[in-house]
N, C-alpha and C positions, 0 to 999 in steps of 0.2 A: 543557494539561488543559484544555479549555472545557466549557462546560454546555450542556444541550442537553435540553429539555423536560423538569425536573427530576431528571435524571441525568448522572453525569459520567463520562468515560471518559479514558483515556491513549490517545496517539497508536498507532495499531497499529505503527508505525516511525518511528522518529527526523526521518524526512524526506520522510513523508507530506504533502505539501503540501495533501489535501483537508482534511484536520481542523486544519490551523495556524489560529491567531486569523487575523482580519480585520487587514487593514491590514500585515502582515510581506511584503508580495510577491507570495505562492504562488498557487496555485489555489484562492483560499479558498472554506470554507463557503458563505459570504455571495452568491456566486456563481452557487449551485447554486439552479436553477430546477425544481420539481415538479408534478405535476398534482393533481387530488385522489384519487387512488389513492397518492400517496406516489413516481411514477416520476418519475425525471428528463426534464425536457422539452429541457435542452441537453448531455444526457451525452457527444455526441460532441463538442461543445465542451472539455468538463470530462478528458475522456482526451487529447485533442489536449494541452490545457495542461500535466496529469501527466506525458504523455509528455515534453514537453519539458524538465520540470524533473529528472526522472528521469535525461535524457538528459545534461543541465549536473551532475547533483551524480556522475556516472560518464565524466566528459571524461577525466578522468586516466589511463586503463583505456589498457592498448598496442593498437594498431588490432585485433591479432588477437582479443584479449579482447573488445574495443569490438564487433566484427564479432558475435561469438558473443552477447553480451551484450542484443542488438537487441532478440529476439523475445523476453525474459525481461524487460525494460526494455517493448514494448509489453504484454505479459500484465500485467505490476504495475499498470502502467498503469489499464486495463481495469477489473482487479479494485478498485483503490484506490476508483473510482469508482461499482463496482458495490456495493464493501459501501456506500458513503457512502447508496446509493438502496437498498439492503436496512435498512439502518437508519431511513429516513425511515417505509418501510414499517412495521416492528416497532413502530416508535413509534406510529403510527395504528392499526396491528390488534390490538396486543400481541403475549404471549408466546405463548399458547396459543389452541387454536379447538376448537370441538365438530364432533363427527364423529356419525355413525349409518351402522352396516352392516346393513340386513334393518330389520328390525323391532321387535326384541328389544335389539341391540348399539348403545352410544351411550355416550359418555364425553366425555374433555377431553382432547387432545394436543398435543403441543408444534408450535407452527404451523411451518409448512413452510419458511416463510422466514429463521424460526433456523436449521433445519439447514442451508439452502445460504450462511446467512452464515457459521455455524461453519465448513462444510467449505473457504469459499473463503478466510476469515480464515487459515487453516492454509494452504492453498496458497500465500495473498499472502507470509505471514510467510517461508513457505520459499523464493518464489522471493528477496526481500528478502537472506535470509540467502547465496545461491547469489552477487548479484550484490555483496554487500559483502566476500565471499570471493575475490572473483576481483581486486575493487579491492585486498583486504589483501594478495594473493600478487603484485600487479604494483609496491605500496608498500615489501613484502620486499625484493623485486628492486633497488627504488633503494636503498634502508638498504643494504645488501650491497655494490653498486657505491660506495655513499658511503664506506663503509670502505676500501674495497680501493683506490680514489684516495688516501683517506687514507696511507691505510700506502708506498703509492706514491710520495708526494710530501715521506716523509718524517717524516709524523704518526705515533705511535700508533694501531693496529687497534683497540684497549679503551679 
């Protein structure tokens, strides 16, 4: 958990390097550069670093699954960095914004960036779950193979 402008939040995902604390060897928040609107200046570099980190994290997948996972990894890297950018924008603008529809109707509504953030966070978590499930399936196959080898070599299967 890290602190950022008077609030704390947990990682969206245990492996999301974008929100890791400085000094852990990941693509950290300290490398993020924002313009005056809160938009990332170095977004492409951060996406590239996050993609490389995710690729390493899921390197133990079999070749077929790894090929299928490439687009998920690319999208997840983009979303992780975009969520970081949206957090910064929300921190600067706030969670609500005023609106005015015509002469008589006005009020306060949820900021549009908050809505985008919420939807993207759900999608990001879904992508990461898919990647984790793919990795766990490979791990399960490996464990089954280990049990079979143990049985065939004279060890017990249980």
